[in-house]
Every structure is written in structure tokens, then in C-alpha cells.
N, C-alpha and C positions, 0 to 999 in steps of 0.2 A: 433448245430444242433445236436438232441439227438441220442440216441440210436436205440430205432424205424426207427426214421426218414432215417436215412440211411441205415440201412436192406434195408427199403422198396424199399427209390429210385438205392442203388445198383442190386436189384433184379429185379427188372423192367429195368432197364437199361442191367443187363441178360437178356434179352426175359422172365420177370414175368409177367403174370396178374391177375386180379383177385382174387387182394391179400386180403387177411382177418386173424386176429386173432383169435387162438382159444386159449380156456382157458382151462385148465385141471388142474386134484387135486394141482401138485405142484410145477406148473409152465403153462407158456400161450407160444404158438409160435406161429408162423406164415407160413400158408399154399398159394399154390398159385397154376395157370394154369401156366408150359409149354411146346409148342408142343405139345399142345392138353392135356397135364398128368399130374393128382392133383401132384403136391410135397408140400414135408416139405422146406420149406429157411431159408438155415442156418445162424449161428452169424456170418456177414463177420467182426463185429468189433473187436472178439475173435479167431474164428476162423482161422489160420495158414491156413489150407489147401479149407477151402472154398472162402480165398482170391485169393490160385494162382488159382485158377478155374475161379475165375472173371478176372483175369489176363491175364487167355487165354480166355477167352471171348474176353475183348480189343485187345489181338493181331488178333485176325482172325476176329471179326468185327467192327473194333472200332481204329486200327492202326494208323489213323491221330491223334490219342489222348497221343500216346507211349510219346514222347518227353515229352511232357507236367509233363504226368504219373509220368517219372523218374524225372524231372525239379523239380517236388511236392514232392516228397520223397526224392531226398536230401537235400531242403532245408527245410522239416520239421525234419532231421535228423543231422542236425547241417552243414552238405555239407560231410561227412563225410563215406567215401566208404563201412568200415565195417559195420555201424552203419546202411547204409545205404541197407549194402545185408539183413543184421540181422532185417532190422524194423520189430516191432510187427502188429500184423492185422488192430487195428485200426490205428495205423497211414499209414498202405495200404490202409484202407475203406476212409481214409480224403482224404488222394491223385489223388485215383480211383473216386470221386465224385467233384475233382477240374476239377480236367483235362477232365471231361464231360460237368462243367460246373451246375453239381446241388449242388453245398456246401451253407449251405445257414448259414451265421451269426447268433448267438442266439444274442440278444438284450440284 
């Protein structure tokens, strides 16, 4: 699953709608609506703060997947507690998507 698809899937799971890509002179960014307001969408795959917010959303709105999330993250980190606690954003993003059944394997 490519980076942009991951970001969009996490954003949708966290309540974003009307997601669109905006091309700027130096980079592109994603924007969407949440709670009726336009917001920039963070790069969940490389921004640990953004993933922490997604994890909070998961606890508040999808608590039923928390165990699955933790199991996925532990597996991605080789089952080692230290690595699990210090997992980078891209592993947290993959675990989040797998927990919600949104992960798509690349062919």
C-alpha cells in the first residue's frame, strides 16, 4: 500500500471527508473536511505526533480494535517490548490500518 493511500485511509478512519490533493510550488499536500472545517491532513506515515493523534482517535472511537492494533505493532516490531514502545510512525500506520481492516497488500 503506497504512502498516499495509507495517509488517506487513516484520515478517513479519523473522520476526514472530501479529501483532495493540493499541489504547491515546493510540494503537494492533502486537505479534507473534519467536523465541517477544512484541515490539512498530516503525513501519518512519517509524523509520530500525527500517529499519536490517530491512536487517541482509535481509543475513543474504535476501542474494539485496540488489541488487534497492539498485536500487529508487536509483530511488526519483532515482539520486543522496547521496539514496540518506540515504533516509528510508518509501523504504527501499518498496524492501525491492519487493525481496522484497511491495509491493502501491494501486488
